TIDO-898091 format. One line per 8 residues: number of its first residue (from 1); their letters; for each residue x, y, z of C-alpha. Coordinates in Angstrom, 2 decimals. Layout:
N
NUM> A> X/Y/Z; ...
This chain:
287
1> MSTVGFIV> 21.48/84.87/62.59; 23.46/86.46/65.42; 27.00/87.60/66.14; 28.63/86.16/69.27; 31.76/87.62/70.86; 34.23/85.61/72.93; 36.47/86.69/75.79; 38.53/83.81/77.15
9> HPNRPEAA> 40.75/83.56/80.24; 44.29/83.53/78.77; 45.79/81.13/81.34; 43.18/78.38/81.44; 43.65/75.69/78.77; 40.18/74.32/79.50; 38.72/77.73/78.65; 40.50/77.76/75.29
17> QLALESKQ> 39.26/74.25/74.50; 35.69/75.11/75.47; 35.86/78.26/73.35; 36.97/76.23/70.31; 34.14/73.72/70.74; 31.58/76.48/71.25; 32.74/78.40/68.17; 32.37/75.27/66.07
25> LLERLGHD> 28.85/74.75/67.40; 27.85/78.35/66.72; 29.25/78.29/63.20; 27.35/75.05/62.47; 24.19/76.83/63.61; 24.95/79.68/61.21; 26.09/82.33/63.69; 29.07/84.64/63.27
33> VVEFDASK> 31.89/84.57/65.84; 34.06/87.51/66.95; 37.17/87.00/69.09; 38.62/89.55/71.47; 41.12/91.91/69.85; 42.97/94.08/72.36; 43.91/96.56/69.61; 40.25/97.42/68.96
41> DDAFADCD> 38.20/99.34/71.50; 34.97/98.41/69.73; 35.71/94.75/68.96; 32.31/93.69/70.30; 30.31/96.72/69.15; 28.01/94.71/66.87; 27.65/91.57/68.99; 24.27/90.19/69.98
49> LLLSLGGD> 25.86/88.18/72.79; 29.21/88.27/74.59; 30.42/84.93/75.95; 32.79/85.09/78.94; 34.84/81.93/79.58; 36.79/82.09/82.83; 35.75/83.25/86.27; 34.35/86.37/87.85
57> GTMLRAVE> 37.45/88.33/86.81; 36.81/87.52/83.16; 33.18/88.55/83.64; 34.26/91.92/85.03; 36.46/92.44/81.98; 33.55/91.50/79.71; 31.32/94.10/81.37; 33.93/96.78/80.75
65> LVSGTDTP> 34.34/95.80/77.09; 30.65/96.30/76.29; 30.00/99.19/78.68; 27.83/101.82/77.07; 25.78/99.15/75.28; 22.96/96.77/76.15; 24.86/93.70/74.92; 23.95/90.68/77.08
73> ILGVNLGR> 26.81/88.76/78.70; 26.74/85.01/79.30; 29.30/83.94/81.91; 30.74/80.43/82.10; 32.36/79.61/85.44; 35.82/78.09/85.07; 37.03/79.75/88.25; 36.39/79.06/91.93
81> LGYLAEVD> 33.59/81.16/93.37; 31.55/81.89/90.26; 29.37/84.54/91.84; 28.84/86.35/88.53; 29.60/83.59/86.00; 27.04/80.97/86.95; 26.85/78.61/83.93; 28.71/75.32/84.37
89> PRDLHAAL> 31.05/74.45/81.45; 29.19/71.16/80.94; 25.96/73.10/80.38; 27.29/75.72/77.96; 26.08/74.23/74.68; 22.61/73.68/76.11; 22.69/77.24/77.47; 23.55/78.64/74.04
97> RRFFEGDY> 20.66/76.79/72.45; 18.30/78.12/75.13; 19.56/81.66/74.58; 18.85/81.58/70.86; 15.43/80.09/71.56; 14.67/83.06/73.83; 14.52/80.91/76.97; 16.53/83.10/79.35
105> HIQRRMTV> 16.35/86.03/81.77; 18.35/89.27/81.89; 19.65/90.63/85.18; 20.33/94.35/84.97; 23.16/95.42/87.28; 24.08/98.99/88.12; 27.59/100.08/87.11; 29.77/103.05/88.10
113> AVQLERES> 31.62/105.42/85.77; 35.00/106.53/87.13; 36.91/109.69/86.23; 40.03/111.45/87.48; 40.33/115.21/87.88; 43.95/116.22/88.24; 45.75/119.17/89.70; 49.06/120.36/88.29
121> TSEVKGSG> 50.91/117.88/90.53; 50.08/115.10/88.08; 52.21/111.98/87.68; 52.46/112.88/83.99; 55.49/115.12/83.95; 55.19/118.38/82.09; 51.47/117.99/81.48; 50.45/120.89/83.68
129> TDPSPLDL> 46.87/121.31/84.76; 44.45/119.42/82.56; 40.90/120.78/82.98; 39.28/117.81/81.25; 38.62/114.72/83.39; 40.30/111.45/82.50; 38.02/108.42/82.07; 39.27/105.49/84.17
137> GIALNEVV> 36.66/102.93/83.18; 33.41/101.34/84.27; 33.05/99.30/87.47; 30.52/96.54/88.08; 31.87/95.78/91.58; 33.83/98.65/93.04; 36.24/101.55/92.79; 39.05/101.60/95.37
145> VERLHSGH> 41.41/104.40/96.37; 44.05/102.71/98.52; 47.44/103.34/100.07; 50.51/102.31/98.11; 52.77/101.42/101.02; 52.20/99.79/104.39; 52.71/101.87/107.49; 51.13/105.01/106.03
153> VIRVEVAI> 47.46/105.95/105.98; 46.06/108.16/103.25; 43.89/111.21/103.84; 40.88/111.46/101.56; 38.36/114.28/101.56; 34.93/113.00/100.51; 32.22/115.12/98.92; 28.73/113.95/98.01
161> SGRKFIRY> 27.03/115.67/95.09; 29.24/118.72/95.49; 28.87/119.06/99.26; 31.83/118.31/101.51; 31.25/115.36/103.83; 34.28/114.42/105.95; 37.97/113.61/105.62; 38.93/109.99/106.15
169> DADGLIVA> 42.27/108.87/107.56; 42.34/105.25/106.46; 44.11/102.57/104.45; 41.66/103.33/101.66; 38.08/103.89/100.57; 35.74/101.69/98.53; 32.84/102.92/96.40; 30.85/99.76/95.64
177> TPTGSTAY> 27.69/98.84/93.80; 25.18/96.37/95.29; 26.77/93.72/93.04; 30.14/94.56/94.58; 28.80/94.43/98.13; 29.87/90.76/98.34; 33.40/91.50/97.08; 36.07/93.78/98.61
185> SLSARGPI> 33.49/95.89/100.45; 32.33/92.82/102.39; 35.87/92.09/103.60; 36.01/95.68/104.89; 32.88/95.02/107.02; 30.48/96.53/104.52; 26.86/95.33/104.28; 25.52/92.79/101.81
193> ASPELEAL> 23.00/94.34/99.42; 20.71/92.73/96.90; 22.04/93.30/93.35; 18.51/94.35/92.37; 19.02/97.53/94.40; 20.56/100.65/92.93; 22.83/102.42/95.39; 26.41/103.50/96.07
201> LLTPISPH> 28.13/102.01/99.12; 30.99/104.07/100.57; 33.11/101.86/102.86; 36.38/102.87/104.58; 39.25/100.38/104.79; 40.76/100.20/108.31; 39.85/103.79/109.19; 41.83/105.54/111.93
209> MLFDRTLV> 38.78/107.37/113.23; 35.59/106.81/115.20; 33.27/106.91/112.17; 33.95/103.59/110.47; 30.60/102.55/109.03; 29.47/102.16/105.43; 27.45/105.01/104.00; 24.64/103.89/101.65
217> LAPSEVVT> 23.82/106.57/99.09; 21.19/107.07/96.42; 22.28/106.05/92.90; 21.87/109.65/91.73; 24.58/110.89/94.12; 28.06/111.72/92.84; 30.92/110.69/95.15; 34.25/112.50/94.88
225> LRLCDGPP> 37.40/111.33/96.65; 40.10/114.00/96.85; 43.53/112.85/98.00; 44.85/115.30/100.58; 48.42/116.03/101.62; 50.55/113.00/102.35; 51.62/109.90/100.41; 50.29/108.96/96.96
233> ASVMVDGQ> 47.63/106.30/96.48; 46.49/103.81/93.87; 43.17/103.67/92.04; 41.71/100.25/91.32; 38.61/99.53/89.23; 37.14/96.04/89.65; 40.43/94.71/90.97; 42.58/96.19/88.21
241> NIMNIHPG> 45.28/98.66/89.26; 44.57/101.59/86.94; 47.08/104.23/88.07; 48.65/106.09/90.96; 47.32/109.45/92.10; 48.89/112.28/94.08; 47.71/114.88/96.60; 45.22/117.22/94.96
249> DTVVCRRA> 43.91/114.59/92.53; 40.21/113.73/92.71; 38.47/110.48/91.78; 34.85/111.00/90.70; 32.35/108.11/90.93; 28.85/108.31/89.49; 26.24/105.94/88.19; 27.02/104.95/84.60
257> NHNAHLVT> 24.51/105.57/81.83; 24.12/101.86/81.04; 23.57/98.86/83.28; 25.36/95.57/82.76; 23.06/92.94/81.22; 23.83/89.46/82.59; 22.20/86.36/81.10; 20.72/83.84/83.52
265> FENRSFHE> 18.61/80.75/82.96; 17.39/79.77/86.39; 15.23/82.29/88.19; 17.15/81.81/91.45; 16.81/84.40/94.17; 19.78/86.41/95.40; 19.39/84.77/98.80; 19.70/81.26/97.34
273> ILKAKFGL> 22.85/82.22/95.44; 24.28/83.84/98.58; 23.70/80.70/100.63; 25.26/78.47/97.98; 28.36/80.58/97.42; 29.11/81.15/101.10; 28.28/77.62/102.26; 25.33/78.64/104.41
281> DSKSIGG> 22.37/76.44/105.31; 18.81/77.25/106.29; 19.50/76.91/110.00; 20.08/80.00/112.07; 23.78/80.73/112.40; 25.05/79.75/115.81; 21.79/77.96/116.56
């Protein structure tokens, strides 16, 4: 028998009810159930499946919780868009039975490991210079370095695999995966990429400069974002505000050692999902 972990959206009563019904089903089938425990970093370490009940935000949290493992994640869409969590709540019990019968596919999605290298001007008072990088998490969608206050651009010096590229004067910078190309990066005029690709997409947010296009990099490249003189900035990982950084601090983005493993049952193409989620039809746009 298997061990199934649950992560449930805390503010959706329908998610809590569905979780209760699903746990009862799994226990009747002889499986063990593990609930999310915020006090334990390895709460899902021994799970054979992680069940995410919520929306895409809950899915992103699930990916982070099992990062560094090959644990498959089954997402149930109780949100609006459901780009990542594609199983309908009405189909969950049937989906669970199919999973344990081996009737499913795994989509492997590239993720990004994020670290912070600080100078002595750290926001942690009295800490001095810390030579060891600080782990900020794992991103399935994107890492964002963004201004804290309106009316002020930030200046970010970008290096690629140790070689200086250029300095951006912008509202922020996004380092996205192909999965994240349809999220924040898209709203900043970035390209849409198939999630089957492996690449890093560097997209500026409202740049105050002539060069304003997305840079598509090989997955082996390491992207560093060093905040130059001027106002502080915030670092966000998959939509979560992680911390503020100050001039001299550097955010390091590189491909993580493990991909996210997402469970799917219908072998739908990326293009079909894209059309469905964005309300497109087969006719040429504007035709």
